[in-house]
mmCIF file of the N, C-alpha and C atoms, coordinates in Angstrom:
data_MODEL
# 
_entry.id   MODEL 
# 
loop_
_atom_site.group_PDB 
_atom_site.id 
_atom_site.type_symbol 
_atom_site.label_atom_id 
_atom_site.label_alt_id 
_atom_site.label_comp_id 
_atom_site.label_asym_id 
_atom_site.label_entity_id 
_atom_site.label_seq_id 
_atom_site.pdbx_PDB_ins_code 
_atom_site.Cartn_x 
_atom_site.Cartn_y 
_atom_site.Cartn_z 
_atom_site.occupancy 
_atom_site.B_iso_or_equiv 
_atom_site.pdbx_formal_charge 
_atom_site.auth_seq_id 
_atom_site.auth_comp_id 
_atom_site.auth_asym_id 
_atom_site.auth_atom_id 
_atom_site.pdbx_PDB_model_num 
ATOM 1   N N  . MET A 1 1  ? -9.343  9.457   -6.503 1.00 0.00 ? 1  MET A N  1 
ATOM 2   C CA . MET A 1 1  ? -9.309  9.017   -5.126 1.00 0.00 ? 1  MET A CA 1 
ATOM 3   C C  . MET A 1 1  ? -8.001  8.306   -4.845 1.00 0.00 ? 1  MET A C  1 
ATOM 4   N N  . VAL A 1 2  ? -7.506  8.492   -3.655 1.00 0.00 ? 2  VAL A N  1 
ATOM 5   C CA . VAL A 1 2  ? -6.272  7.847   -3.244 1.00 0.00 ? 2  VAL A CA 1 
ATOM 6   C C  . VAL A 1 2  ? -6.618  6.774   -2.216 1.00 0.00 ? 2  VAL A C  1 
ATOM 7   N N  . PHE A 1 3  ? -6.231  5.547   -2.503 1.00 0.00 ? 3  PHE A N  1 
ATOM 8   C CA . PHE A 1 3  ? -6.480  4.441   -1.594 1.00 0.00 ? 3  PHE A CA 1 
ATOM 9   C C  . PHE A 1 3  ? -5.168  3.948   -1.019 1.00 0.00 ? 3  PHE A C  1 
ATOM 10  N N  . ARG A 1 4  ? -5.227  3.486   0.206  1.00 0.00 ? 4  ARG A N  1 
ATOM 11  C CA . ARG A 1 4  ? -4.054  2.841   0.793  1.00 0.00 ? 4  ARG A CA 1 
ATOM 12  C C  . ARG A 1 4  ? -3.872  1.479   0.131  1.00 0.00 ? 4  ARG A C  1 
ATOM 13  N N  . LEU A 1 5  ? -2.682  0.935   0.264  1.00 0.00 ? 5  LEU A N  1 
ATOM 14  C CA . LEU A 1 5  ? -2.351  -0.333  -0.379 1.00 0.00 ? 5  LEU A CA 1 
ATOM 15  C C  . LEU A 1 5  ? -3.334  -1.430  0.022  1.00 0.00 ? 5  LEU A C  1 
ATOM 16  N N  . CYS A 1 6  ? -3.623  -1.568  1.307  1.00 0.00 ? 6  CYS A N  1 
ATOM 17  C CA . CYS A 1 6  ? -4.530  -2.615  1.774  1.00 0.00 ? 6  CYS A CA 1 
ATOM 18  C C  . CYS A 1 6  ? -5.918  -2.440  1.150  1.00 0.00 ? 6  CYS A C  1 
ATOM 19  N N  . GLN A 1 7  ? -6.392  -1.202  1.080  1.00 0.00 ? 7  GLN A N  1 
ATOM 20  C CA . GLN A 1 7  ? -7.691  -0.937  0.476  1.00 0.00 ? 7  GLN A CA 1 
ATOM 21  C C  . GLN A 1 7  ? -7.693  -1.334  -0.994 1.00 0.00 ? 7  GLN A C  1 
ATOM 22  N N  . ARG A 1 8  ? -6.628  -1.015  -1.686 1.00 0.00 ? 8  ARG A N  1 
ATOM 23  C CA . ARG A 1 8  ? -6.533  -1.349  -3.108 1.00 0.00 ? 8  ARG A CA 1 
ATOM 24  C C  . ARG A 1 8  ? -6.544  -2.865  -3.297 1.00 0.00 ? 8  ARG A C  1 
ATOM 25  N N  . GLU A 1 9  ? -5.799  -3.580  -2.447 1.00 0.00 ? 9  GLU A N  1 
ATOM 26  C CA . GLU A 1 9  ? -5.757  -5.040  -2.549 1.00 0.00 ? 9  GLU A CA 1 
ATOM 27  C C  . GLU A 1 9  ? -7.136  -5.637  -2.279 1.00 0.00 ? 9  GLU A C  1 
ATOM 28  N N  . ILE A 1 10 ? -7.817  -5.130  -1.267 1.00 0.00 ? 10 ILE A N  1 
ATOM 29  C CA . ILE A 1 10 ? -9.165  -5.617  -0.957 1.00 0.00 ? 10 ILE A CA 1 
ATOM 30  C C  . ILE A 1 10 ? -10.092 -5.363  -2.136 1.00 0.00 ? 10 ILE A C  1 
ATOM 31  N N  . LEU A 1 11 ? -10.046 -4.175  -2.692 1.00 0.00 ? 11 LEU A N  1 
ATOM 32  C CA . LEU A 1 11 ? -10.902 -3.838  -3.822 1.00 0.00 ? 11 LEU A CA 1 
ATOM 33  C C  . LEU A 1 11 ? -10.621 -4.757  -5.013 1.00 0.00 ? 11 LEU A C  1 
ATOM 34  N N  . GLN A 1 12 ? -9.365  -5.030  -5.292 1.00 0.00 ? 12 GLN A N  1 
ATOM 35  C CA . GLN A 1 12 ? -9.016  -5.919  -6.406 1.00 0.00 ? 12 GLN A CA 1 
ATOM 36  C C  . GLN A 1 12 ? -9.557  -7.327  -6.170 1.00 0.00 ? 12 GLN A C  1 
ATOM 37  N N  . LEU A 1 13 ? -9.450  -7.805  -4.940 1.00 0.00 ? 13 LEU A N  1 
ATOM 38  C CA . LEU A 1 13 ? -9.937  -9.153  -4.637 1.00 0.00 ? 13 LEU A CA 1 
ATOM 39  C C  . LEU A 1 13 ? -11.461 -9.212  -4.671 1.00 0.00 ? 13 LEU A C  1 
ATOM 40  N N  . ILE A 1 14 ? -12.129 -8.141  -4.250 1.00 0.00 ? 14 ILE A N  1 
ATOM 41  C CA . ILE A 1 14 ? -13.591 -8.071  -4.361 1.00 0.00 ? 14 ILE A CA 1 
ATOM 42  C C  . ILE A 1 14 ? -13.989 -8.125  -5.833 1.00 0.00 ? 14 ILE A C  1 
ATOM 43  N N  . GLU A 1 15 ? -13.269 -7.386  -6.670 1.00 0.00 ? 15 GLU A N  1 
ATOM 44  C CA . GLU A 1 15 ? -13.551 -7.380  -8.106 1.00 0.00 ? 15 GLU A CA 1 
ATOM 45  C C  . GLU A 1 15 ? -13.378 -8.768  -8.719 1.00 0.00 ? 15 GLU A C  1 
ATOM 46  N N  . GLN A 1 16 ? -12.477 -9.567  -8.145 1.00 0.00 ? 16 GLN A N  1 
ATOM 47  C CA . GLN A 1 16 ? -12.244 -10.930 -8.628 1.00 0.00 ? 16 GLN A CA 1 
ATOM 48  C C  . GLN A 1 16 ? -13.297 -11.899 -8.117 1.00 0.00 ? 16 GLN A C  1 
ATOM 49  N N  . GLY A 1 17 ? -14.212 -11.402 -7.274 1.00 0.00 ? 17 GLY A N  1 
ATOM 50  C CA . GLY A 1 17 ? -15.288 -12.245 -6.761 1.00 0.00 ? 17 GLY A CA 1 
ATOM 51  C C  . GLY A 1 17 ? -14.939 -13.031 -5.514 1.00 0.00 ? 17 GLY A C  1 
ATOM 52  N N  . LYS A 1 18 ? -13.840 -12.679 -4.868 1.00 0.00 ? 18 LYS A N  1 
ATOM 53  C CA . LYS A 1 18 ? -13.426 -13.379 -3.651 1.00 0.00 ? 18 LYS A CA 1 
ATOM 54  C C  . LYS A 1 18 ? -14.346 -13.011 -2.489 1.00 0.00 ? 18 LYS A C  1 
ATOM 55  N N  . SER A 1 19 ? -14.528 -13.947 -1.578 1.00 0.00 ? 19 SER A N  1 
ATOM 56  C CA . SER A 1 19 ? -15.345 -13.703 -0.384 1.00 0.00 ? 19 SER A CA 1 
ATOM 57  C C  . SER A 1 19 ? -14.471 -13.114 0.722  1.00 0.00 ? 19 SER A C  1 
ATOM 58  N N  . ASN A 1 20 ? -15.128 -12.578 1.743  1.00 0.00 ? 20 ASN A N  1 
ATOM 59  C CA . ASN A 1 20 ? -14.397 -12.049 2.893  1.00 0.00 ? 20 ASN A CA 1 
ATOM 60  C C  . ASN A 1 20 ? -13.532 -13.128 3.533  1.00 0.00 ? 20 ASN A C  1 
ATOM 61  N N  . ASN A 1 21 ? -14.049 -14.360 3.560  1.00 0.00 ? 21 ASN A N  1 
ATOM 62  C CA . ASN A 1 21 ? -13.300 -15.469 4.157  1.00 0.00 ? 21 ASN A CA 1 
ATOM 63  C C  . ASN A 1 21 ? -12.086 -15.863 3.325  1.00 0.00 ? 21 ASN A C  1 
ATOM 64  N N  . GLU A 1 22 ? -12.081 -15.541 2.051  1.00 0.00 ? 22 GLU A N  1 
ATOM 65  C CA . GLU A 1 22 ? -10.919 -15.798 1.197  1.00 0.00 ? 22 GLU A CA 1 
ATOM 66  C C  . GLU A 1 22 ? -9.934  -14.626 1.247  1.00 0.00 ? 22 GLU A C  1 
ATOM 67  N N  . ILE A 1 23 ? -10.470 -13.402 1.299  1.00 0.00 ? 23 ILE A N  1 
ATOM 68  C CA . ILE A 1 23 ? -9.632  -12.213 1.288  1.00 0.00 ? 23 ILE A CA 1 
ATOM 69  C C  . ILE A 1 23 ? -8.861  -12.059 2.593  1.00 0.00 ? 23 ILE A C  1 
ATOM 70  N N  . GLY A 1 24 ? -9.523  -12.285 3.714  1.00 0.00 ? 24 GLY A N  1 
ATOM 71  C CA . GLY A 1 24 ? -8.898  -12.105 5.024  1.00 0.00 ? 24 GLY A CA 1 
ATOM 72  C C  . GLY A 1 24 ? -7.566  -12.823 5.169  1.00 0.00 ? 24 GLY A C  1 
ATOM 73  N N  . PRO A 1 25 ? -7.559  -14.141 5.019  1.00 0.00 ? 25 PRO A N  1 
ATOM 74  C CA . PRO A 1 25 ? -6.284  -14.867 5.147  1.00 0.00 ? 25 PRO A CA 1 
ATOM 75  C C  . PRO A 1 25 ? -5.249  -14.465 4.102  1.00 0.00 ? 25 PRO A C  1 
ATOM 76  N N  . ALA A 1 26 ? -5.699  -14.113 2.905  1.00 0.00 ? 26 ALA A N  1 
ATOM 77  C CA . ALA A 1 26 ? -4.764  -13.710 1.855  1.00 0.00 ? 26 ALA A CA 1 
ATOM 78  C C  . ALA A 1 26 ? -4.011  -12.442 2.239  1.00 0.00 ? 26 ALA A C  1 
ATOM 79  N N  . LEU A 1 27 ? -4.678  -11.558 3.011  1.00 0.00 ? 27 LEU A N  1 
ATOM 80  C CA . LEU A 1 27 ? -4.057  -10.298 3.415  1.00 0.00 ? 27 LEU A CA 1 
ATOM 81  C C  . LEU A 1 27 ? -3.674  -10.287 4.890  1.00 0.00 ? 27 LEU A C  1 
ATOM 82  N N  . ASP A 1 28 ? -3.843  -11.427 5.545  1.00 0.00 ? 28 ASP A N  1 
ATOM 83  C CA . ASP A 1 28 ? -3.497  -11.583 6.960  1.00 0.00 ? 28 ASP A CA 1 
ATOM 84  C C  . ASP A 1 28 ? -4.282  -10.617 7.856  1.00 0.00 ? 28 ASP A C  1 
ATOM 85  N N  . ILE A 1 29 ? -5.581  -10.484 7.559  1.00 0.00 ? 29 ILE A N  1 
ATOM 86  C CA . ILE A 1 29 ? -6.483  -9.702  8.398  1.00 0.00 ? 29 ILE A CA 1 
ATOM 87  C C  . ILE A 1 29 ? -7.746  -10.524 8.625  1.00 0.00 ? 29 ILE A C  1 
ATOM 88  N N  . PRO A 1 30 ? -8.494  -10.247 9.697  1.00 0.00 ? 30 PRO A N  1 
ATOM 89  C CA . PRO A 1 30 ? -9.721  -11.016 9.956  1.00 0.00 ? 30 PRO A CA 1 
ATOM 90  C C  . PRO A 1 30 ? -10.786 -10.748 8.882  1.00 0.00 ? 30 PRO A C  1 
ATOM 91  N N  . PRO A 1 31 ? -11.570 -11.774 8.523  1.00 0.00 ? 31 PRO A N  1 
ATOM 92  C CA . PRO A 1 31 ? -12.639 -11.577 7.541  1.00 0.00 ? 31 PRO A CA 1 
ATOM 93  C C  . PRO A 1 31 ? -13.605 -10.450 7.929  1.00 0.00 ? 31 PRO A C  1 
ATOM 94  N N  . PHE A 1 32 ? -13.839 -10.262 9.225  1.00 0.00 ? 32 PHE A N  1 
ATOM 95  C CA . PHE A 1 32 ? -14.721 -9.187  9.667  1.00 0.00 ? 32 PHE A CA 1 
ATOM 96  C C  . PHE A 1 32 ? -14.150 -7.826  9.276  1.00 0.00 ? 32 PHE A C  1 
ATOM 97  N N  . ALA A 1 33 ? -12.835 -7.677  9.363  1.00 0.00 ? 33 ALA A N  1 
ATOM 98  C CA . ALA A 1 33 ? -12.194 -6.420  8.965  1.00 0.00 ? 33 ALA A CA 1 
ATOM 99  C C  . ALA A 1 33 ? -12.346 -6.203  7.465  1.00 0.00 ? 33 ALA A C  1 
ATOM 100 N N  . VAL A 1 34 ? -12.300 -7.281  6.681  1.00 0.00 ? 34 VAL A N  1 
ATOM 101 C CA . VAL A 1 34 ? -12.503 -7.173  5.239  1.00 0.00 ? 34 VAL A CA 1 
ATOM 102 C C  . VAL A 1 34 ? -13.891 -6.615  4.965  1.00 0.00 ? 34 VAL A C  1 
ATOM 103 N N  . SER A 1 35 ? -14.867 -7.090  5.705  1.00 0.00 ? 35 SER A N  1 
ATOM 104 C CA . SER A 1 35 ? -16.238 -6.613  5.541  1.00 0.00 ? 35 SER A CA 1 
ATOM 105 C C  . SER A 1 35 ? -16.338 -5.114  5.807  1.00 0.00 ? 35 SER A C  1 
ATOM 106 N N  . ILE A 1 36 ? -15.692 -4.664  6.864  1.00 0.00 ? 36 ILE A N  1 
ATOM 107 C CA . ILE A 1 36 ? -15.729 -3.242  7.215  1.00 0.00 ? 36 ILE A CA 1 
ATOM 108 C C  . ILE A 1 36 ? -15.004 -2.413  6.156  1.00 0.00 ? 36 ILE A C  1 
ATOM 109 N N  . TYR A 1 37 ? -13.794 -2.832  5.788  1.00 0.00 ? 37 TYR A N  1 
ATOM 110 C CA . TYR A 1 37 ? -13.042 -2.123  4.752  1.00 0.00 ? 37 TYR A CA 1 
ATOM 111 C C  . TYR A 1 37 ? -13.820 -2.098  3.442  1.00 0.00 ? 37 TYR A C  1 
ATOM 112 N N  . GLY A 1 38 ? -14.362 -3.255  3.067  1.00 0.00 ? 38 GLY A N  1 
ATOM 113 C CA . GLY A 1 38 ? -15.096 -3.348  1.804  1.00 0.00 ? 38 GLY A CA 1 
ATOM 114 C C  . GLY A 1 38 ? -16.309 -2.439  1.772  1.00 0.00 ? 38 GLY A C  1 
ATOM 115 N N  . SER A 1 39 ? -17.065 -2.423  2.859  1.00 0.00 ? 39 SER A N  1 
ATOM 116 C CA . SER A 1 39 ? -18.241 -1.548  2.929  1.00 0.00 ? 39 SER A CA 1 
ATOM 117 C C  . SER A 1 39 ? -17.837 -0.084  2.841  1.00 0.00 ? 39 SER A C  1 
ATOM 118 N N  . ALA A 1 40 ? -16.772 0.281   3.529  1.00 0.00 ? 40 ALA A N  1 
ATOM 119 C CA . ALA A 1 40 ? -16.297 1.668   3.500  1.00 0.00 ? 40 ALA A CA 1 
ATOM 120 C C  . ALA A 1 40 ? -15.835 2.053   2.095  1.00 0.00 ? 40 ALA A C  1 
ATOM 121 N N  . LEU A 1 41 ? -15.145 1.137   1.422  1.00 0.00 ? 41 LEU A N  1 
ATOM 122 C CA . LEU A 1 41 ? -14.680 1.414   0.059  1.00 0.00 ? 41 LEU A CA 1 
ATOM 123 C C  . LEU A 1 41 ? -15.852 1.605   -0.894 1.00 0.00 ? 41 LEU A C  1 
ATOM 124 N N  . LEU A 1 42 ? -16.821 0.703   -0.794 1.00 0.00 ? 42 LEU A N  1 
ATOM 125 C CA . LEU A 1 42 ? -17.975 0.813   -1.680 1.00 0.00 ? 42 LEU A CA 1 
ATOM 126 C C  . LEU A 1 42 ? -18.760 2.088   -1.396 1.00 0.00 ? 42 LEU A C  1 
ATOM 127 N N  . TRP A 1 43 ? -18.828 2.478   -0.134 1.00 0.00 ? 43 TRP A N  1 
ATOM 128 C CA . TRP A 1 43 ? -19.515 3.719   0.214  1.00 0.00 ? 43 TRP A CA 1 
ATOM 129 C C  . TRP A 1 43 ? -18.766 4.913   -0.370 1.00 0.00 ? 43 TRP A C  1 
ATOM 130 N N  . GLU A 1 44 ? -17.432 4.906   -0.230 1.00 0.00 ? 44 GLU A N  1 
ATOM 131 C CA . GLU A 1 44 ? -16.613 5.990   -0.788 1.00 0.00 ? 44 GLU A CA 1 
ATOM 132 C C  . GLU A 1 44 ? -16.777 6.100   -2.293 1.00 0.00 ? 44 GLU A C  1 
ATOM 133 N N  . LEU A 1 45 ? -16.888 4.959   -2.937 1.00 0.00 ? 45 LEU A N  1 
ATOM 134 C CA . LEU A 1 45 ? -17.026 4.945   -4.388 1.00 0.00 ? 45 LEU A CA 1 
ATOM 135 C C  . LEU A 1 45 ? -18.477 5.132   -4.823 1.00 0.00 ? 45 LEU A C  1 
ATOM 136 N N  . ASP A 1 46 ? -19.390 5.208   -3.849 1.00 0.00 ? 46 ASP A N  1 
ATOM 137 C CA . ASP A 1 46 ? -20.821 5.405   -4.093 1.00 0.00 ? 46 ASP A CA 1 
ATOM 138 C C  . ASP A 1 46 ? -21.383 4.264   -4.935 1.00 0.00 ? 46 ASP A C  1 
ATOM 139 N N  . ILE A 1 47 ? -20.937 3.038   -4.627 1.00 0.00 ? 47 ILE A N  1 
ATOM 140 C CA . ILE A 1 47 ? -21.393 1.866   -5.366 1.00 0.00 ? 47 ILE A CA 1 
ATOM 141 C C  . ILE A 1 47 ? -22.564 1.205   -4.655 1.00 0.00 ? 47 ILE A C  1 
ATOM 142 N N  . GLY A 1 48 ? -22.609 1.272   -3.336 1.00 0.00 ? 48 GLY A N  1 
ATOM 143 C CA . GLY A 1 48 ? -23.651 0.617   -2.581 1.00 0.00 ? 48 GLY A CA 1 
ATOM 144 C C  . GLY A 1 48 ? -23.138 -0.653  -1.938 1.00 0.00 ? 48 GLY A C  1 
ATOM 145 N N  . ALA A 1 49 ? -24.039 -1.434  -1.435 1.00 0.00 ? 49 ALA A N  1 
ATOM 146 C CA . ALA A 1 49 ? -23.679 -2.632  -0.688 1.00 0.00 ? 49 ALA A CA 1 
ATOM 147 C C  . ALA A 1 49 ? -23.222 -3.754  -1.626 1.00 0.00 ? 49 ALA A C  1 
ATOM 148 N N  . ALA A 1 50 ? -22.243 -4.509  -1.158 1.00 0.00 ? 50 ALA A N  1 
ATOM 149 C CA . ALA A 1 50 ? -21.790 -5.679  -1.900 1.00 0.00 ? 50 ALA A CA 1 
ATOM 150 C C  . ALA A 1 50 ? -22.800 -6.791  -1.712 1.00 0.00 ? 50 ALA A C  1 
ATOM 151 N N  . SER A 1 51 ? -22.944 -7.621  -2.689 1.00 0.00 ? 51 SER A N  1 
ATOM 152 C CA . SER A 1 51 ? -23.904 -8.719  -2.574 1.00 0.00 ? 51 SER A CA 1 
ATOM 153 C C  . SER A 1 51 ? -23.263 -9.932  -1.951 1.00 0.00 ? 51 SER A C  1 
# 
């Protein structure tokens, strides 16, 4: 699978256990956008919902 840079960064931060509220400011995007990106990534990877 090919991910865009922002998607890869979000995925790495999710793997580190960061919350949407921590990831958003780190990448200069709203936490709500992190939630949408994260859900889409997990769906693409067929992992399911993040806890």
